[in-house]
C-alpha positions in Angstrom: 102.9 120.2 99.2 105.5 121.7 101.2 108.7 121.8 99.6 109.8 119.7 102.6 107.5 117.1 101.8 108.2 117.3 97.9 111.6 116.8 98.1 110.7 113.9 100.5 108.5 112.3 97.9 111.3 112.7 95.3 113.6 110.7 97.9 111.6 107.9 98.5 111.5 107.4 94.3 115.1 106.8 95.0 115.0 104.4 97.9 117.5 101.4 96.6 117.0 98.9 99.9 115.3 98.3 102.8 117.5 100.0 104.9 116.8 103.4 103.2 113.1 102.1 102.9 113.5 102.1 107.0 115.0 105.4 107.2 112.2 106.9 105.4 109.6 106.3 107.8 111.8 108.0 110.3 112.4 111.4 108.1 108.9 111.5 107.6 107.9 111.2 111.0 110.2 114.0 111.9 109.1 116.4 109.1 105.3 115.6 109.9 106.3 116.0 113.7 104.1 113.2 114.6 104.8 110.0 117.1 105.1 107.3 114.6 105.4 106.2 111.0 104.9 102.8 110.1 104.1 101.2 106.4 102.6 97.2 106.9 102.5 95.0 103.9 101.5 91.7 102.9 102.7 90.2 99.8 100.8 88.2 96.8 102.2 85.3 98.7 101.0 86.2 102.0 104.2 87.4 103.5 103.8 89.9 106.1 106.6 92.7 107.1 107.1 96.6 106.9 108.9 99.5 108.0 108.3 101.9 110.4 109.2 103.7 113.9 107.6 101.5 116.3 109.8 100.2 119.4 111.3 96.8 118.7 110.0 95.9 122.3 106.5 97.1 121.1 106.9 95.0 117.5 108.4 91.9 119.7 105.5 92.4 122.2 102.8 92.5 119.4 104.5 89.0 118.0 104.4 87.3 121.2 100.8 88.2 122.0 99.7 87.0 118.4 97.7 90.5 118.3 97.8 90.2 114.3 95.0 88.0 114.5 92.8 90.6 116.8 94.0 94.1 115.8 91.1 96.2 115.2 93.3 98.6 112.8 94.0 95.6 110.2 90.5 94.3 110.6 88.9 97.1 110.2 91.0 98.9 107.6 90.7 95.4 105.2 86.9 96.4 104.9 87.5 99.9 103.8 89.1 101.7 100.8 89.2 105.2 101.9 91.7 106.3 105.1 90.2 105.6 108.0 90.6 107.7 111.4 91.3 104.9 114.2 88.9 106.6 116.5 85.8 105.0 113.7 87.1 101.8 114.3 85.6 99.2 116.7 87.4 99.4 119.8 84.3 97.9 122.5 85.8 94.3 123.0 87.7 93.1 126.1 90.6 92.0 123.8 90.8 95.5 121.5 90.6 97.7 125.0 93.4 95.5 126.5 95.5 95.5 123.0 95.0 99.3 122.7 96.2 100.0 126.7 99.0 97.6 126.0 100.3 99.5 122.8 99.6 102.8 124.9 102.2 101.0 127.1 105.2 100.7 124.7 104.7 104.0 123.6 102.1 103.8 120.4 100.4 107.2 120.6 96.8 107.3 121.5 95.6 108.7 117.8 96.1 106.8 114.4 95.1 107.5 110.8 95.7 104.6 108.2 95.5 104.4 104.5 94.8 101.1 103.2 96.5 100.2 99.7 95.8 97.3 97.4 98.3 96.1 95.1 98.6 93.7 92.2 97.5 89.9 93.0 95.7 90.3 96.4 98.8 92.8 97.7 97.4 94.6 101.0 99.1 97.6 102.7 98.3 99.9 105.4 100.6 103.4 105.7 99.6 104.7 109.2 100.2 108.0 110.8 100.0 107.8 115.0 99.8 110.6 117.5 99.8 111.2 121.1 97.5 114.6 121.1 93.7 115.6 121.5 90.9 114.7 119.0 91.4 118.0 117.9 94.7 118.4 117.4 94.8 115.4 115.3 91.9 116.4 113.3 94.0 119.8 112.2 97.4 117.4 111.7 95.2 115.2 109.0 93.2 118.0 107.2 96.7 119.4 106.8 98.8 116.6 105.2 96.0 114.1 104.2 96.6 114.8 100.2 99.9 114.8 100.2 100.2 111.8 102.6 97.7 109.9 99.7 100.7 110.2 97.2 103.1 109.7 99.6 101.5 106.2 100.8 101.2 105.0 97.1 104.7 106.0 96.5 105.6 103.8 99.7 103.9 100.8 98.0 105.2 101.1 94.8 108.8 100.8 96.1 107.8 98.0 98.2 106.4 96.4 95.0 109.6 96.8 93.3 111.8 95.5 96.1 109.1 92.6 96.2 109.5 91.9 92.4 113.3 92.0 92.3 113.8 89.7 95.1 111.4 87.1 93.2 114.6 86.3 90.7 117.1 86.2 93.7 118.7 83.0 94.7 117.7 81.6 98.1 120.1 82.3 100.4 121.8 80.1 103.2 121.6 80.6 106.9 124.0 79.4 109.8 122.6 76.5 112.0 122.9 79.0 115.1 120.8 81.6 112.7 118.0 79.5 111.7 117.8 78.2 115.3 117.7 82.0 116.2 115.1 82.7 113.2 112.8 79.6 114.5 112.7 80.0 117.9 111.2 84.0 117.2 108.9 82.1 114.6 107.4 79.8 117.2 106.5 82.9 119.3 109.1 82.7 121.7 110.5 86.1 123.2 114.4 87.0 122.6 114.5 86.0 126.3 112.9 82.9 126.2 114.9 82.1 122.6 118.1 82.7 124.2 117.8 80.4 127.0 116.5 77.7 124.9 120.2 78.3 122.3 122.0 78.7 125.8 123.3 82.1 124.8 123.0 85.9 125.9 120.3 88.0 124.3 122.6 90.2 122.8 124.2 87.0 120.9 120.9 86.2 120.0 120.1 89.5 118.6 123.4 89.0 116.5 122.3 85.9 115.0 119.1 87.5 114.1 120.5 90.5 112.3 122.4 88.2 110.5 119.7 86.3 109.3 117.6 89.2 108.3 120.2 91.1 106.4 120.7 87.4 104.7 117.2 87.5 103.6 117.1 91.2 102.9 114.5 91.3 105.3 113.3 94.8 106.9 112.7 93.7 110.2 112.4 90.3 112.5 109.1 89.8 111.4 109.8 90.0 107.5 112.7 88.0 108.4 110.7 85.3 109.5 108.3 85.2 107.2 111.0 84.9 104.2 112.8 82.2 106.3 109.3 80.0 106.2 108.4 80.8 102.6 111.8 79.6 101.4 112.0 76.5 103.2 115.2 77.5 105.2 113.0 76.8 108.7 110.2 74.5 109.7 107.8 75.4 112.7 
């Protein structure tokens, strides 16, 4: 392991909150000189959330189109226990091809490599590198970093599990009516523009309410905030 990655590994072990967890994905992306680094987590009660460097526009698009139900990466990795090159997955269906084209349009690279991780009580996570290079160049990247990333991926997961365990004992937060309404509209699958229109506010103001709710819920992103609000009974969809 290079000195830079060894230092990164030590730093991820000291992460204290979700903001630092998110920042770690950005730092690792820059260290490896890849397009994206993403950690996606499903915990023991079925909440789905994550951290990573995908754009907010792609995350919103992913949720709007309900790609979770057909994402070849998620379905392909769920059946595996070892790292998966996206080229090994089944992209043959019309829906999968459309999904891939959409992802490329939103800045997701043409290459991917994902480590499936399984934790206690049914917890399942994916740690993904994403790039925009040739097949040969991508193989060189993976060959260089594969062993180190196996260790780093599991450190990300250990930290996520620690956050989850810590939050189980926390009191249920309280959302304002506007915060709850904003999260509810997002949970129903509305785009930010549609949600803002429903509430009679600007998209900027909607984002303020969503971000406020996210911080109260201790969520890493909007997806996580929706999952937490639903599981805590703060919103009903």
